[in-house]
C-alpha positions as CSV (number, residue, x, y, z in Angstrom):
1,X,0.0,0.2,-0.1
2,X,2.7,2.4,1.0
3,X,5.2,1.3,-1.9
4,X,4.0,3.7,-4.4
5,X,4.2,6.9,-2.2
6,X,7.5,9.0,-2.2
7,X,9.7,8.5,1.1
8,X,8.7,12.2,2.4
9,X,4.9,11.2,2.1
10,X,5.6,8.1,4.2
11,X,7.4,10.2,6.7
12,X,4.6,12.5,7.0
13,X,2.1,9.9,7.3
14,X,4.2,7.6,10.1
15,X,4.4,11.2,11.8
16,X,0.7,11.3,12.2
17,X,0.6,8.2,13.6
18,X,3.0,8.4,16.1
19,X,1.6,11.2,17.9
20,X,-1.8,9.3,18.5
21,X,-2.3,7.5,22.0
22,X,-1.4,3.7,21.7
23,X,-5.2,2.4,21.5
24,X,-6.0,4.2,18.7
25,X,-3.1,4.0,16.7
26,X,-4.1,0.3,15.1
27,X,-7.6,1.7,14.5
28,X,-6.6,4.4,12.5
29,X,-3.7,2.9,10.7
30,X,-6.6,1.0,8.8
31,X,-8.5,3.8,8.4
32,X,-5.8,5.8,6.9
33,X,-4.9,2.8,4.7
34,X,-8.0,2.5,3.2
35,X,-8.0,6.4,2.4
36,X,-4.8,6.4,1.1
37,X,-5.4,3.6,-1.1
38,X,-8.6,5.0,-2.4
39,X,-6.8,8.6,-2.9
40,X,-3.9,7.4,-4.5
41,X,-6.3,5.2,-6.9
42,X,-8.1,7.8,-8.0
43,X,-5.0,10.7,-8.7
44,X,-4.8,12.4,-5.0
45,X,-1.4,12.6,-3.2
46,X,-0.4,13.2,0.3
47,X,1.6,16.8,0.4
48,X,4.5,17.4,2.5
49,X,2.3,18.2,6.0
50,X,0.5,14.6,5.4
51,X,-2.9,15.7,4.0
52,X,-4.8,14.5,0.8
53,X,-4.3,16.7,-2.1
54,X,-5.1,16.4,-5.6
55,X,-2.1,15.7,-8.2
56,X,-0.9,18.4,-10.2
């Protein structure tokens, strides 16, 4: 799932996940993983601060 993302995008995504309480982490990873797969499949990208945006 994360193979298609650039290194900076993966770092931004993990930085977000690492700030969460432990019990929320697994659930959040599942939710965000689905969002990232859907976004990448529909021409969206993750910007340097970790938010999803339309590819230009």
